C-alpha positions in Angstrom: -65.9 51.3 113.7 -62.8 49.1 113.8 -61.5 46.9 111.0 -62.5 43.7 112.8 -66.1 44.9 113.0 -66.6 44.5 109.2 -68.4 41.2 108.8 -71.0 41.9 106.1 -70.5 43.7 102.9 -73.3 44.9 100.6 -72.4 45.1 96.9 -75.0 47.4 95.5 -75.3 47.5 91.7 -73.8 44.4 90.2 -72.8 44.7 86.6 -69.3 43.5 85.6 -67.6 45.6 88.3 -70.1 44.9 91.1 -70.1 41.2 90.5 -66.3 41.2 90.5 -66.3 43.1 93.8 -68.7 40.5 95.2 -66.5 37.7 94.1 -63.6 39.3 96.0 -65.4 39.8 99.2 -66.9 36.3 99.2 -63.4 34.9 98.4 -62.0 36.8 101.4 -64.6 35.2 103.8 -67.2 38.0 104.2 -71.0 37.6 104.2 -72.0 39.5 101.0 -75.4 40.9 100.0 -75.5 41.1 96.2 -78.1 43.7 95.2 -79.5 45.2 92.0 -82.9 46.6 91.2 -82.8 44.7 87.9 -83.7 41.0 88.2 -81.9 40.1 85.0 -78.7 41.9 86.1 -78.9 40.0 89.4 -79.1 36.7 87.7 -76.3 37.7 85.4 -74.2 38.6 88.4 -74.9 35.2 90.0 -73.6 33.5 86.8 -70.6 35.7 86.6 -69.7 35.2 90.3 -70.0 31.4 89.8 -67.8 31.6 86.7 -65.2 33.7 88.6 -65.1 31.1 91.4 -64.7 28.3 88.9 -61.7 30.1 87.4 -60.2 30.7 90.9 -60.6 27.0 91.7 -59.1 25.9 88.4 -56.1 28.1 89.1 -55.6 26.5 92.5 -56.4 29.7 94.4 -59.0 28.1 96.5 -60.3 24.5 97.1 -63.6 23.1 96.0 -64.7 23.1 99.7 -63.7 26.8 100.1 -65.5 27.7 96.9 -68.7 26.1 98.1 -68.4 27.9 101.5 -67.7 31.2 99.9 -70.6 31.0 97.4 -72.8 30.0 100.3 -72.1 33.3 102.0 -73.9 35.2 99.2 -77.4 36.4 99.3 -79.1 37.9 96.2 -81.8 40.5 96.5 -83.5 43.3 94.6 -84.5 44.9 97.9 -82.0 47.6 98.9 -83.2 47.6 102.6 -82.5 43.9 102.9 -79.0 44.3 101.4 -78.1 47.2 103.6 -79.4 46.0 106.9 -76.6 44.7 109.0 -73.9 45.7 106.6 -70.8 47.5 107.9 -69.3 48.2 104.5 -71.1 49.1 101.3 -69.4 48.8 97.9 -71.6 50.7 95.5 -71.2 50.1 91.8 -74.5 51.3 90.6 -75.3 53.3 87.4 -73.1 56.4 86.9 -75.6 59.0 88.0 -75.6 61.4 90.9 -79.4 60.9 91.4 -79.0 57.1 91.6 -76.1 57.2 94.0 -77.6 59.9 96.2 -80.8 57.9 96.5 -78.7 54.9 97.7 -77.0 57.2 100.2 -80.3 58.3 101.6 -81.5 54.8 102.1 -78.1 53.9 103.6 -78.6 56.6 106.2 -81.8 54.9 107.3 -80.8 51.2 107.1 -77.1 51.3 107.8 -76.3 54.5 109.5 -72.8 53.4 110.7 -71.7 51.7 107.6 -68.9 52.9 105.3 -70.2 53.9 101.9 -67.5 53.3 99.1 -68.5 54.2 95.6 -66.8 52.6 92.6 -67.5 55.7 90.5 -64.9 56.4 87.8 -66.0 59.9 87.1 -68.5 61.4 89.6 -67.5 63.4 92.7 -68.1 61.8 96.1 -68.4 65.4 97.4 -71.6 65.7 95.5 -72.9 62.3 96.5 -72.2 62.8 100.2 -74.2 66.0 100.2 -77.3 63.8 100.5 -76.1 61.9 103.6 -76.6 62.9 107.2 -73.2 61.2 107.8 -71.0 62.5 105.0 -67.8 61.7 106.8 -68.2 58.0 106.1 -68.6 58.4 102.3 -65.6 57.9 100.0 -64.7 56.9 96.5 -63.1 53.5 96.2 -62.4 53.1 92.5 -61.0 49.7 91.3 -59.5 48.5 88.0 -61.2 45.7 86.1 -61.4 43.0 87.2 -61.5 44.0 90.9 -61.3 40.5 92.2 -57.8 40.2 90.6 -56.3 43.6 90.0 -55.1 45.0 93.4 -55.4 48.8 92.8 -58.1 50.7 94.6 -58.1 54.5 94.3 -59.4 56.1 97.6 -60.6 59.6 96.8 -61.6 61.9 99.7 -64.7 64.0 99.4 -64.9 67.5 101.0 -66.4 66.0 104.1 -64.8 62.5 104.2 -63.3 62.0 107.6 -59.7 61.0 108.1 -61.0 58.0 110.1 -62.9 56.8 107.1 -59.9 57.1 104.8 -57.6 55.2 107.2 -60.2 52.5 107.9 -60.7 52.0 104.2 -57.0 51.9 103.6 -56.5 49.3 106.3 -59.6 47.3 105.1 -58.4 47.0 101.5 -54.9 46.2 102.6 -56.3 43.4 104.8 -57.8 41.7 101.7 -54.5 42.1 99.8 -55.5 45.1 97.7 -53.2 48.0 96.9 -55.0 51.2 97.9 -53.7 54.6 97.1 -55.0 57.8 98.7 -55.9 60.7 96.4 -56.2 63.9 98.4 -57.8 66.1 95.7 -60.9 65.3 93.5 -60.0 65.6 89.9 -61.8 64.1 86.8 -60.7 60.5 86.1 -58.8 60.2 89.5 -55.2 59.1 88.8 -54.7 55.8 87.1 -57.4 56.5 84.4 -55.7 59.8 83.6 -52.4 58.1 83.1 -54.1 55.4 81.0 -55.8 58.1 78.9 -52.6 60.0 78.3 -50.9 56.9 77.1 -53.8 55.9 74.9 -54.0 59.4 73.4 -50.4 59.2 72.2 -50.9 55.6 71.0 -54.0 56.5 69.0 -52.3 59.6 67.6 -49.4 57.5 66.3 -51.9 55.3 64.5 -53.9 58.2 63.1 -50.7 59.8 61.7 -49.7 56.6 60.0 -46.6 56.0 62.2 -47.6 52.4 63.0 -50.5 50.1 63.2 -52.8 49.4 66.2 -51.2 45.9 66.5 -47.7 47.3 66.5 -48.3 50.2 69.0 -49.9 47.7 71.3 -46.9 45.5 71.0 -44.6 48.4 71.7 -46.4 48.9 75.0 -46.7 45.2 76.0 -43.2 44.1 75.2 -41.2 47.2 76.2 -42.3 49.5 79.0 -45.4 47.4 79.9 -43.3 44.6 81.2 -41.4 46.9 83.5 -44.6 48.7 84.6 -45.9 45.4 86.0 -43.1 45.7 88.5 -42.5 49.4 89.0 -43.9 52.8 88.2 -42.4 55.2 85.6 -40.4 57.2 88.3 -38.7 54.1 89.6 -38.0 52.9 86.1 -36.2 56.2 85.3 -34.5 56.1 88.7 -32.9 52.8 87.7 -32.0 54.1 84.2 -28.9 56.0 85.5 -26.5 55.1 88.3 -27.1 58.5 89.7 -30.9 58.3 89.7 -33.9 59.9 88.1 -32.5 63.5 88.2 -29.5 62.4 86.2 -31.7 60.4 83.8 -33.9 63.5 83.1 -30.8 65.7 82.7 -29.3 63.2 80.2 -32.4 62.7 78.0 -34.0 66.1 78.7 -32.8 67.8 75.5 -34.2 64.9 73.5 -37.5 65.0 75.4 -37.8 68.7 74.7 -37.8 67.8 71.0 -40.4 65.0 71.4 -42.9 66.9 73.6 -44.0 69.5 71.0 -44.5 66.7 68.5 -46.7 64.6 70.8 -50.5 64.5 70.9 -52.2 67.2 72.8 -55.9 66.7 71.9 -58.4 68.4 74.2 -61.2 66.6 72.4 -61.5 63.1 70.9 -61.1 63.3 67.1 -64.0 62.2 65.0 -63.9 58.6 64.0 -61.1 57.6 66.4 -63.1 54.7 67.8 -63.9 53.2 64.5 -60.3 53.5 63.3 -59.0 51.7 66.4 -61.7 49.1 66.1 -60.6 48.4 62.5 -57.0 48.0 63.6 -58.0 45.6 66.4 -59.5 43.2 63.8 -56.0 42.5 62.7 -54.6 42.2 66.2 -57.4 39.9 67.5 -58.1 37.9 64.3 -59.7 34.6 65.1 -60.1 35.3 68.8 -63.4 35.9 70.5 -63.8 38.5 73.3 -64.6 35.6 75.7 -61.3 33.9 74.8 -59.4 37.1 75.2 -60.9 37.7 78.6 -60.0 34.2 79.7 -56.4 34.6 78.4 -56.1 38.0 80.1 -57.2 36.6 83.5 -55.0 33.6 83.2 -51.9 35.7 82.6 -52.9 38.2 85.2 -52.9 35.4 87.8 -49.4 34.4 86.9 -48.1 38.1 87.0 -49.9 38.7 90.4 -48.2 35.6 91.8 -44.8 36.9 90.7 -45.4 40.3 92.4 -46.7 38.7 95.6 -50.3 39.8 95.2 -51.8 36.3 95.1 
């Protein structure tokens, strides 16, 4: 299959992530089959996709005419056969279960034997999922960050039997719709970005639990310090620019200090009891008077402005 052969995308499993994926593919001009076994979930996805398009139109990212055309390219169905038939690319975001995903792969073999199967899983191994396929070489993990129709990152994780042709085609496909794919050569729990996020959160939560600062202040420390730089460059490039001689000189300079910090930093191997409740209590102060819906709208509005600045919209 070539890149130009991809005309129809099947979005299988449409919770928040699946509906966001569907929004993206419709926005980029594909015919999209939106499928879920749950009728209520399907109707919820229809409303969410419409809301996403309303937001995109309000932000001037597409015209009213383009919005109507894009939404008209969607079909909604509970029938997996109907969704898969004729699809060249399958973006699966179904329930996090090997059994569920393997059943989808089996049906894909029958109804879309040449299609790419890209699972959005955040934690399951595509090597286990692809065992149920007669064509395991075309199965890959394509893990997004929420919301996928705005955030560019897609983590492409190879399974044991994923072909190099599939990896390269998926890379080119996501690039063609202005995503930022990265290739992960080894399956590890949590892929890459979520592990980085988890390591940061562990230290932030530990600081709160030890009474060093509040949830509000540790969030501010991330947002208004390193977070602003991270929107533009990763931690290695940040450190490379910290010294005229580059990252090696930076590490040599601050290394003795880091060797003092590291033993004092969080090293949990298990979540402490009550950590969720403690952080939730702190968030009441940080988000006082703001609803989750208002926060989401604010987040997406600001994301659009940042994405414009970094050339991803």
